[in-house]
N, C-alpha and C positions, 0 to 999 in steps of 0.2 A: 155835173157833167157839162162839158162844153156844148154850146148850141150847135156847133158844127159836127159833133160826133153823132154817128148814126148807129145805134145799138143793133139795128136790123142787118147791117152789113156783116157777112160771115168773117170770122177770125181764122187765119191760117194756123198751121201747127208749129211755126217757128217762133221761138222766144229768143230775141236778139239782144246783143250788147251795143251800147253807144259809146262814143269816144270821150265826151267831155261834159261840161256843165250846161251846155245848151245844145239844141238840136241843130246840126249843121245842114247845109243845103243838100248834101248827098244823103244824109240820114232822113231827110224829108221824103225822098223817093223810097227808101227802105221801108219806112213806116206805112207807106201807101201800097206796098207790094202785097198782092193777095195771099202770098204764102206766109206772111208775118201775122202773128196773133198777139204778140206782146213784147215786152222789154224786161230785161233783167238789169237792175242798176247796181253800181259798185261805188267804192270810195272815190274813184276818178270822176264820178258824176255829181259829187256833192260839195257844197260850200257851207250852207246853212239852211235852216228850215224854210226861209222865204224863197231862196233860190230853188230848193227842191220842189216846193209847191208850184212855182212857175214852170219848172221843167215838166212835171207830171201833167199839168194842164196843157202844155205845148205838145206833148207826145200824143195826147188824145185828140187835140184839135188838128194837128198836122196829119195824123193817120186817118182822120175822118171816120173813125170807128172807135168803139169803146175798148181800146186795146188794154190787155191785162198788164199791170205794172207790178213787178215783183223785185225782191231783194233777199239776200241772205243776211239776216239781222238777228242772230241767235243770242248774242252777248259774248263776253270774253274776247277771245281772239277773232271771232267772226261777228263783228258789229260794224257795218259799213258806214253808218252815219254817227258821228260822235258829237261834234260841236252843236249845242242846242238840244241834244237828245239826252235822256237819262242813261247814265252808264249802267249797262246790264252785266251782272256777273256771269261767268260760265255756268252751265247747268250742273256741273259736278259739285258746285257749292251746295246746291239743293240736295243732292244725293248724300253729301256728308251730313247735312242737317237732319236728314231723314233717319239716320242711324241713332240720333239722340231723341228726336221728336217727330214722328211721322205726321202728326196733325199740323204742327207748325210748318214743316217742309211743304206740305200740300197747300197750305195757305199762301206761302211765298211763291210756289210754282204758279198758282193762279194769278197772283199779283204780277209776277214776271211776264207771263203771257199777256195779261190785260194791259199793262203799261206799254210793253213793246208794240202791241197791235194798235192801241189807241194813238200813240205818237206818230206811227207811220200813216195811219188812215187820215189823220188831220192834215198831212202833207200830200195826200193824193196817191199814196202807195197802196195798192190793193191787198198785197199779201207778202208775208215773209215765208221763205221756205224753212219752216220750223214746226215742231221741234225735232231735234236729233233723237232718234229712238234706237240707235245702235247700242250694243253692249260695250261698255267701257272697259275692255279687257286689255288688248295688246296694241291697237292701231296708233301709230304716231300722228296721223292726221286727225283722228277723232279725239283721242285723249280726253281732256276735260270738257269737250263739247257734249259728251254723253252724261246723262244723269248718274249712272252707276254701272257696276259690273253685275249687280244683282237684278234678276229678271223682274221679280215682284215690285221692287222699288221703281224700276223704269216704267212699268205699267201704271202704277199708282200715280207717280208724279206727272207722267205724260197725260193722264186723264185730267188732272187738275190744270195743267198748262193749256190743254185744248179748250177746256171750259173758259179760261180767261180770255183766250183769243176769240172764241165764239161770242162771248158776252160783249166784247168790244166791237163786234161786227166784221171780224176777219175770218176767212177760211184757213184751215191748217193743213200742212204738208208733213207727213212722217217720212223720215229718211234715215239710212239709205237701204232700201229693200233689196234683198232679204237680210242684210246685215253686213256692215263694213268694219265693225269694231273688233272682230276676232282675228284679223290679219294685220301684220305689222306694217307692210309697205303702204306708201302713199300713192293713190291712183292719179294724182295730179302729175307725178313725175316718174312713175314706174308702172309696169304691169303688175297686177295684184292677183294672187292665186290662193284660194282657200281649199285645202285638200280634204276637208271633212266630208263625210257622207251626208246625204239628205236627212237621214234620221237624226244625226247629231245637230245639224243646223235647225231642224224643225223643233228640237227639244230646247233650244237656247235662243239664238238670234231672232228666229221667226216669231217667238212668243209675243213680244210687245205688239207687233203688227197684227197678229191673229186676234189678240185680246181687244184691240181698239179699231179694227177694220171698219166697224159700223159708225165710228165717230170721226174718222179721218175724211177730209174732203179731197185730199190728194196724197199721192205717194211719189217719192223720187227714187229712181232705181240706182243701184250701186254699179260702178264700173269694176266689178270683181268677177273673176272666173271661178266657178265651182266645178272643176273638171269631173268629179264623181257624179255630177248631175247633168252638166251641159258644157260643151267646149267653148261656148261664147260667153262673154260677160253678161250679167243679168239683164242689163238694159237692152241687149240685142237678143234676148232669149224668150221665145214664145212659151217655153216651159214655165219659166219663172213668172212671166206676166199673165199669160192666159190660163195655164193649168193650175198654178198655185195661187197667185194673187186674185185673179178674177173668179176662178171656179172653186178652189178649195177654201179660200178665205172669204168668198162672196163679196169682194170689194167692188163697189159701184162708182167710185169717185174717179178723179182725173189722174193719169199716170204721166209723170214727167221723166224724160231722160235726165241724167246729170249732164254737165257741160261736155259737149262733144269735141271740144278743143283740148281736153285733158289727155295726158299721155296714154292712159290705159284704154281710151276710146278709139285709138288709132288702129286697133286690131282689125276693124271692119273695112279699112281702106281710106280713100279720100273723103272729103267733107260730104259730098253728095251721097256716097255709099253709106256713110255713117248715119245720115239723116234717114235714108231709105230703110236701112236695117232697123233703126229704132222704131220707126212707124210701122214697118212690116211686122215686127215682133209684138206690137200691141201698145206702144207708147202713144199717148194722145198728143204730146207736144215734145219737141226736140230743142234743147238749149244750145245755141251757138253764141257764146258770150264775147269772143274776141272780135272787135270791129273789123280787123283785117280779114278774118274768116268770113264774116258776114258779107263783106264786099265781094270776096271771091265767089262765095256761094250764090249770091243773088245775081252776079254778073254772068256766070257761066252755066247756070241751070235754067234751061229753057223749058224744062219739064214742070208742068203745073202740079202743085201738091193739093190734095183734097183739103177742104176746110176742116177745122177741128170740131165742128158741130157745137153742141152746148158745153163741151168739156172745159173750155177756157172761160166762156162768158159767165158760167155759173159760179166762178170763183171771184167775181168782182166784189171788192170790199164795200162796206157801207158804214160810215162813221155814225155812232149813236148820238153824237152831240157836236156842237161847234167848239172851237178852241176856247172861246170865252166862257161857254157853259161848263166845260170840263174844268177849267182853272178855278172856277168859283166853288167847286166841291172840295171841302176840307179833307175828306177821305182820300180823294185822288192825290192831293198834295202830300199827304202822309204816306201813301203807297210809294210814290216816287222817291221820297226821302229814305224810306225803309229799304228799298231795293238798292239805292246807291250805297247805303251803309252796310249792306249785307255781306259783300265779299270781304271787307276788312274785318268785320266782326267774327265771321266764321273761321277765317284762316289765322287770326291772331292767337 
């Protein structure tokens, strides 16, 4: 941690996106804003591991607080950092392996989570929003990001994946609650509606989250409307967050909105209304990932937002070893090699 970071300063509930590979003068002000609690990084913020390490240190030092630094680094189509990082196969590769050998698939799920988390932590990234626990059935945006269409397979592999992340020193986020995989549309570009009853959802998509609610450190909500249950998307729904996730599933971790700049999030109104609706429904943190949206939000919102309490600070990562120590371990080098070879060997 930078000497200038003060872990005692409260973190706000906004997780924001930055524009480039360095913190700009304008972004320095954003990082010091009391409503901001952390940063979500993207490919636009990355050149190589050295630059990323400098960037994460700069974010914490500039903000003067131990800001939470996150990324979507699942593997396959959603791996933000590539040069200098192990190429991670999509999770569906593990699901296919599971049909032939559950024990081997679980071993590789652990390796996948452990390698992913270790490499990020060594660069100062606290957490990846992973794993995807959606049912891999119909969704075009989920697709091979999901382990499987089989519930028991998802639960088993997710459990091994979480163990790998935790052993590396990283907290885990299950997504997208209560399930995005069973609807075809993409919430980035369309409104998404799942017409099933609560009973149907509870018997399928909800099962992985229910089974692992005690092991998850965080959950990310889906921008999906389930009109038989609530007229608002799950991330704006007190029913889904409070009644189901918190009470029925007894989840005690952190609740993230998905990116409030996505098309399906606009149903709540302007940016300020979206943030308010997310937090009012029960989200601990609201993601605003487009720098243009961040600029407008922080410039035009005079209304102070309550801090996120321990919800974000408890997710800070902790690398178990230095880069030099990690690279000296033969098993680690073998894990990285096996993961890189996995996608080709499974699909060939």
